[in-house]
C-alpha positions as CSV (number, residue, x, y, z in Angstrom):
1,X,-11.5,-15.1,14.1
2,X,-8.8,-16.8,16.0
3,X,-5.4,-16.3,14.7
4,X,-1.8,-16.4,15.2
5,X,0.8,-14.7,13.7
6,X,4.1,-16.5,14.2
7,X,7.2,-14.8,13.1
8,X,11.0,-15.1,13.2
9,X,13.6,-12.6,13.9
10,X,14.3,-10.6,10.3
11,X,18.1,-11.3,10.5
12,X,17.0,-15.4,10.2
13,X,15.1,-14.4,6.9
14,X,16.3,-14.7,3.4
15,X,13.3,-13.5,1.5
16,X,10.0,-11.7,2.6
17,X,7.1,-13.8,2.6
18,X,3.4,-14.0,4.2
19,X,2.1,-17.6,4.3
20,X,-1.4,-18.3,5.1
21,X,-2.6,-21.4,6.9
22,X,-6.0,-22.6,8.0
23,X,-6.7,-25.5,9.8
24,X,-9.7,-28.0,10.1
25,X,-9.7,-27.7,13.8
26,X,-8.2,-25.3,16.2
27,X,-4.7,-25.8,17.4
28,X,-3.8,-25.2,21.2
29,X,-0.9,-22.8,21.6
30,X,0.8,-20.4,24.1
31,X,0.2,-16.7,23.7
32,X,3.4,-14.5,23.5
33,X,4.1,-12.3,26.2
34,X,1.1,-13.6,28.1
35,X,1.9,-17.2,28.2
36,X,-1.9,-17.9,28.2
37,X,-3.4,-21.0,26.5
38,X,-5.5,-20.1,23.2
39,X,-6.6,-21.8,20.3
40,X,-6.1,-20.6,16.7
41,X,-7.3,-22.0,13.4
42,X,-5.8,-19.3,10.9
43,X,-2.1,-18.7,11.0
44,X,-0.3,-16.0,9.1
45,X,3.3,-16.9,9.0
46,X,5.5,-13.8,8.5
47,X,9.0,-13.8,7.0
48,X,9.9,-10.4,7.3
49,X,13.5,-9.1,6.5
50,X,13.5,-5.7,7.9
51,X,13.2,-5.1,11.8
52,X,11.7,-1.5,11.0
53,X,8.6,-3.3,8.7
54,X,7.5,-6.2,11.5
55,X,6.0,-3.6,13.8
56,X,4.0,-2.1,10.9
57,X,3.0,-5.2,9.4
58,X,1.9,-6.4,12.7
59,X,-0.3,-3.5,13.3
60,X,-1.7,-4.0,9.7
61,X,-2.9,-7.6,10.3
62,X,-4.3,-6.4,14.1
63,X,-6.4,-3.6,12.2
64,X,-7.6,-6.0,9.4
65,X,-8.7,-8.9,11.7
66,X,-10.8,-6.3,13.9
67,X,-12.2,-5.1,10.7
68,X,-15.8,-7.3,10.2
69,X,-15.9,-6.8,6.2
70,X,-12.3,-8.3,6.0
71,X,-12.7,-11.1,8.1
72,X,-16.3,-12.0,6.3
73,X,-14.7,-11.9,3.0
74,X,-11.4,-13.9,4.0
75,X,-13.2,-16.5,5.8
76,X,-15.2,-17.2,2.5
77,X,-12.0,-17.4,0.3
78,X,-10.8,-21.2,-0.5
79,X,-9.0,-20.6,-3.7
80,X,-5.1,-20.0,-2.9
81,X,-5.0,-17.7,-5.9
82,X,-7.8,-15.6,-4.9
83,X,-6.5,-15.3,-1.4
84,X,-3.0,-14.3,-2.7
85,X,-5.0,-11.6,-4.6
86,X,-7.1,-10.5,-2.0
87,X,-4.5,-10.1,1.0
88,X,-2.0,-8.6,-1.9
89,X,-4.5,-5.8,-2.4
90,X,-5.0,-5.4,1.4
91,X,-1.0,-4.9,1.7
92,X,-0.2,-2.4,-0.9
């Protein structure tokens, strides 16, 4: 699954959030840290208010996207409420 995890510094976030965006076609971007070009079609925008939580949440996402069961189920969900419920369960 080609994903991106855009996030901001916690001091710039007023209220924590996760926003899932999927595109019809992959979008070209630069990978953070390596500055190499990549394409992504799934974006998890992360609004994290506590810097200590940032690494934990990013690690959780990395574990999930490497889990084939999660990826298979995630890619089949089209309904926003169903997506919310599914992700809420995964991050409790």
